[in-house]
C-alpha positions in Angstrom: 0.0 0.0 0.0 2.9 2.3 0.8 4.3 1.7 -2.7 1.0 2.7 -4.3 1.0 6.0 -2.3 4.5 6.8 -3.5 3.5 6.1 -7.1 0.5 8.5 -6.9 2.7 11.2 -5.6 5.2 10.8 -8.5 2.5 11.2 -11.2 3.0 14.4 -13.4 0.2 16.6 -14.7 -0.8 16.2 -18.3 0.8 18.7 -20.8 -0.6 19.4 -24.2 1.6 18.7 -27.2 2.9 21.8 -28.9 4.6 20.1 -31.8 4.2 16.9 -33.7 1.6 15.2 -35.8 -1.2 15.3 -33.2 -0.6 18.9 -32.4 -0.8 19.9 -36.1 -4.1 18.0 -36.5 -5.6 19.8 -33.5 -4.5 23.2 -34.8 -5.9 22.5 -38.3 -9.2 21.4 -36.7 -9.6 24.5 -34.5 -8.5 27.0 -37.2 -11.3 29.4 -38.2 -12.2 29.2 -41.9 -13.0 32.2 -44.2 -15.6 30.2 -46.1 -18.8 32.1 -46.6 -17.2 35.5 -45.7 -16.5 38.4 -48.2 -13.3 40.0 -47.1 -13.9 43.1 -49.2 -17.4 43.7 -48.0 -16.5 46.5 -45.6 -13.3 47.7 -47.3 -12.8 51.2 -48.9 -13.6 50.9 -52.6 -12.7 54.5 -53.5 -9.9 56.1 -51.6 -10.6 59.6 -53.0 -14.2 59.6 -52.0 -13.3 58.3 -48.5 -10.8 61.1 -48.1 -13.4 63.8 -49.1 -15.9 62.4 -46.6 -13.3 62.3 -43.9 -12.2 65.9 -44.7 -15.8 67.2 -44.8 -16.5 65.6 -41.4 -13.4 67.2 -39.9 -14.3 70.6 -41.4 -17.8 70.4 -39.8 -16.3 69.5 -36.4 -13.7 72.4 -36.7 -16.4 74.9 -37.6 -18.4 74.0 -34.5 -15.3 74.7 -32.4 -15.0 78.3 -33.7 -16.4 81.1 -31.6 -19.3 82.7 -33.6 -18.3 86.1 -34.8 -20.8 89.0 -35.0 -21.1 90.1 -38.6 -20.8 93.9 -38.5 -21.1 94.5 -42.3 -23.9 96.9 -43.3 -27.0 96.0 -45.4 -25.2 97.2 -48.5 -21.6 96.1 -47.9 -18.6 97.6 -49.5 -17.1 95.7 -52.5 -15.1 92.5 -51.8 -11.4 93.3 -52.3 -9.7 90.8 -54.5 -5.9 91.1 -55.0 -4.1 89.5 -57.9 -0.6 88.6 -56.7 2.3 86.9 -58.5 5.8 87.3 -60.0 6.4 89.4 -63.1 5.2 88.2 -66.5 2.8 85.6 -65.0 -0.4 87.2 -66.5 -1.9 89.3 -63.7 -3.1 92.2 -66.0 -4.5 89.7 -68.5 -6.4 87.9 -65.8 -7.9 91.1 -64.5 -8.9 92.2 -68.1 -10.5 88.8 -68.7 -12.5 88.9 -65.4 -13.7 92.5 -66.2 -14.8 91.4 -69.7 -16.5 88.3 -68.3 -18.7 90.4 -65.9 -19.2 93.7 -67.7 -18.6 93.0 -71.4 -16.1 95.9 -71.4 -12.5 96.0 -72.5 -10.0 97.9 -70.2 -6.9 98.9 -72.1 -4.7 99.6 -69.1 -5.1 98.4 -65.5 -4.3 101.3 -63.1 -5.4 101.4 -59.5 -8.5 99.6 -58.1 -11.3 98.6 -60.5 -14.8 98.0 -59.0 -17.4 95.9 -60.9 -20.8 94.4 -60.2 -20.8 90.6 -60.4 -24.3 89.8 -59.2 -27.5 91.2 -57.6 -25.9 91.3 -54.2 -22.1 91.5 -54.7 -19.5 93.9 -56.0 -15.8 93.2 -56.2 -12.8 95.5 -56.4 -9.9 94.1 -58.4 -6.4 95.3 -57.6 -3.0 94.2 -59.0 -0.2 93.9 -56.4 3.3 95.2 -57.3 6.3 93.0 -56.7 7.8 95.0 -53.8 7.6 94.1 -50.1 5.7 97.3 -49.1 2.9 96.6 -51.6 2.6 93.0 -50.5 2.3 94.1 -46.8 -0.5 96.6 -47.6 -2.4 94.0 -49.8 -2.1 91.3 -47.1 -3.6 93.6 -44.5 -6.7 94.6 -46.5 -7.5 91.9 -49.2 -10.5 89.6 -48.7 -9.4 87.2 -51.4 -6.0 86.7 -53.0 -5.6 85.1 -56.4 -2.1 83.7 -56.2 -0.8 83.3 -59.8 1.9 80.7 -60.5 3.9 80.1 -63.7 3.4 76.4 -64.2 6.4 76.1 -66.6 8.7 77.4 -63.8 7.0 76.6 -60.5 6.9 78.6 -57.2 9.1 81.7 -57.2 10.5 83.8 -54.3 7.7 86.4 -54.5 5.0 83.8 -53.7 6.9 82.5 -50.6 7.5 86.1 -49.4 3.8 86.9 -49.8 2.6 83.8 -47.9 5.0 84.6 -45.0 3.6 88.1 -44.9 0.0 86.8 -44.9 0.8 84.6 -41.9 1.8 87.7 -39.9 -1.0 90.0 -40.8 -4.0 87.6 -40.7 -4.4 85.0 -43.5 -7.0 86.1 -46.1 -8.6 83.5 -48.4 -6.1 82.3 -51.0 -6.9 80.7 -54.3 -4.2 79.5 -56.7 -4.2 80.1 -60.5 -1.8 78.1 -62.7 -0.9 79.8 -66.0 1.5 79.1 -69.0 0.4 75.4 -69.1 0.5 75.7 -72.9 4.3 76.0 -72.8 4.5 72.4 -71.6 4.2 70.3 -74.8 3.5 66.8 -73.5 0.1 66.0 -72.0 1.7 63.6 -69.6 4.1 66.3 -68.4 1.2 68.7 -67.9 -0.6 66.2 -65.7 2.4 65.5 -63.6 3.2 69.2 -63.2 -0.3 69.9 -62.1 -0.1 67.2 -59.5 3.3 68.4 -58.1 2.2 72.0 -57.9 -1.1 71.2 -56.3 0.5 69.3 -53.5 3.1 72.0 -53.0 0.4 74.6 -52.9 -1.5 72.6 -50.4 1.7 72.3 -48.3 2.2 76.1 -48.3 -1.5 77.2 -47.8 -3.7 74.3 -46.4 -4.9 70.9 -47.6 -7.7 71.2 -50.1 -7.0 74.9 -51.1 -8.7 75.7 -54.4 -6.4 75.7 -57.5 -7.6 76.8 -61.0 -5.8 75.9 -64.2 -5.7 78.3 -67.2 -4.8 76.2 -70.2 -3.4 78.9 -72.4 -4.0 82.1 -74.4 -6.0 82.5 -77.6 -5.7 85.9 -79.2 -4.3 87.3 -76.0 -7.2 86.0 -73.8 -7.7 83.0 -71.6 -10.3 80.4 -72.5 -13.8 81.7 -71.9 -15.2 78.7 -70.0 -12.2 78.7 -67.6 -12.6 82.5 -66.8 -16.4 81.9 -66.4 -15.8 79.2 -63.9 -13.3 81.3 -61.9 -15.7 84.3 -62.0 -18.7 82.2 -60.8 -16.5 80.8 -57.9 -15.5 84.3 -56.9 -19.1 85.7 -57.0 -20.5 83.2 -54.6 -17.6 82.8 -52.2 -18.1 83.4 -48.5 -15.6 85.1 -46.2 -14.9 84.7 -42.5 -14.4 88.2 -41.0 -10.9 88.7 -39.4 -10.7 90.1 -35.9 -8.4 93.0 -36.7 -10.5 94.2 -39.6 -13.7 93.9 -37.6 -12.2 96.3 -35.0 -10.6 98.9 -37.3 -11.8 101.1 -40.2 -9.7 101.2 -43.3 -10.1 102.7 -46.8 -8.6 101.7 -50.1 -8.4 104.9 -52.1 -9.7 104.3 -55.6 -9.4 107.9 -56.6 -7.1 110.8 -55.6 -7.2 114.5 -56.3 -4.7 117.3 -55.5 -6.7 120.4 -54.8 -3.7 122.7 -53.9 -3.8 126.1 -55.5 -1.9 125.9 -58.8 -0.3 129.3 -58.3 1.1 128.2 -54.9 2.5 125.1 -56.4 4.1 127.1 -59.2 5.8 129.5 -56.8 7.0 126.7 -54.5 6.9 123.1 -55.9 7.7 121.7 -52.4 4.8 123.4 -50.6 2.3 121.5 -48.4 -0.4 119.9 -50.6 -4.1 119.5 -49.9 -5.1 116.0 -51.2 -8.6 114.5 -51.4 -8.9 110.7 -51.3 -12.0 108.8 -52.3 -12.8 105.2 -51.4 -15.2 102.8 -49.7 -14.8 102.6 -45.9 -14.4 99.0 -44.7 -14.4 97.5 -41.2 -16.1 99.7 -38.6 -17.4 103.3 -39.4 -14.7 105.9 -39.8 -14.8 108.9 -37.4 -13.3 112.4 -38.0 -11.6 112.4 -34.6 -9.5 109.3 -35.5 -5.9 109.6 -36.7 -5.4 107.7 -40.0 -2.2 106.0 -41.0 -1.3 106.4 -44.7 1.1 103.7 -45.9 4.5 105.2 -46.6 3.7 108.6 -45.0 2.7 107.9 -41.4 -0.1 109.1 -39.1 -2.3 112.0 -40.4 -5.2 114.0 -39.0 -8.4 114.2 -41.0 -9.4 117.8 -41.8 -12.7 117.0 -43.4 -14.8 113.8 -43.8 -17.8 113.7 -46.1 -20.2 110.9 -47.2 -20.7 110.7 -51.0 -23.2 108.9 -53.2 -22.2 105.4 -54.2 -20.4 105.6 -57.6 -21.1 101.9 -58.3 -24.4 101.1 -56.6 -25.9 97.6 -56.5 -29.0 97.0 -58.7 -32.5 97.6 -57.4 -34.2 94.8 -55.3 -36.5 93.6 -58.1 -36.7 89.8 -58.4 -34.9 88.9 -61.6 -32.7 86.1 -62.6 -29.8 87.9 -64.3 -28.4 91.5 -64.4 -29.4 93.8 -67.2 -26.7 95.2 -69.4 -27.1 98.7 -68.0 -26.7 97.3 -64.5 -23.2 95.8 -65.2 -21.4 98.9 -64.0 -17.7 99.4 -64.0 -16.0 102.0 -61.8 -12.3 102.5 -62.6 -11.3 106.2 -62.4 -7.6 105.7 -62.6 -7.8 103.4 -65.6 -9.6 105.9 -67.8 -12.7 103.9 -68.5 -15.6 105.8 -70.1 -13.3 108.5 -71.6 -12.7 110.1 -68.2 -9.2 110.2 -66.6 -8.5 111.6 -63.2 -5.1 113.3 -62.8 -3.6 114.9 -59.7 -5.0 118.4 -60.3 -7.5 118.0 -63.2 -10.1 115.8 -64.8 -9.7 115.1 -68.5 -12.7 114.1 -70.7 
């Protein structure tokens, strides 16, 4: 009996086999099968559509996080300020001429100063071309509502574009849309497609993912293709803008007309005498008060001697319900460009 007790104590617990024929058979028996299951049933079939859905969902969530801003614009708001920015010889003046012709059916021979046009029943836009110097870029970045950033597709991004984007980040980023030109200089269709893709991703890196980029295929008789300009104009005329904090707290004026009313005899006797200058323009931001000091770019702070309200030179059409604008309602106001046979000089008006 004692021997039986010792034998019971020496028995070991049973261990499962981890290798060998029996272990392999058990593993094969317990292995789950994919029979009757479709592995692609819940997979993403279109990556581009899934990316758009995801981006839209994130945009909606981000908009909910913004603090709602009080819109202080009056019932008849001033024209939306659109600046055309880009390096030399990229086609800025040509684009402005084509947009004016698209909206007003009028040809402008020379683009000088701001040009205000009516684009729809409830919107006016002011087009301005930005010079390629740092001071002009700073001024435009402070006041522009929308920037059309023009890029030469045959060359790529140039130094002026990077400088302007850095300035915008300092002064409050306006809405930026890219416009690719000179695509007709690239001969191969495959090279055009590749260049579009490369520049689009670089533009998204510099501005933000999903930033709008328009392609202008080429020039025919000195003008861009009509359907491309129409699409760009339609996009501009319905675009919405989020008011920036600085602009909502300050009043600012872009002068679209200037007159020197100093006595001509006084100027003849002393060419360096103090001048009396009258500036005309739409007040943007909050209402402008006479007691306020105004800062004139390049000159410094000045005191307002006289402040008057004038009738709107480019009024919106009447509130009648109609689908399209009439020809006589497609107004164009460009005093510095000599449209309509009238040219404003420093001390005279020439008809």
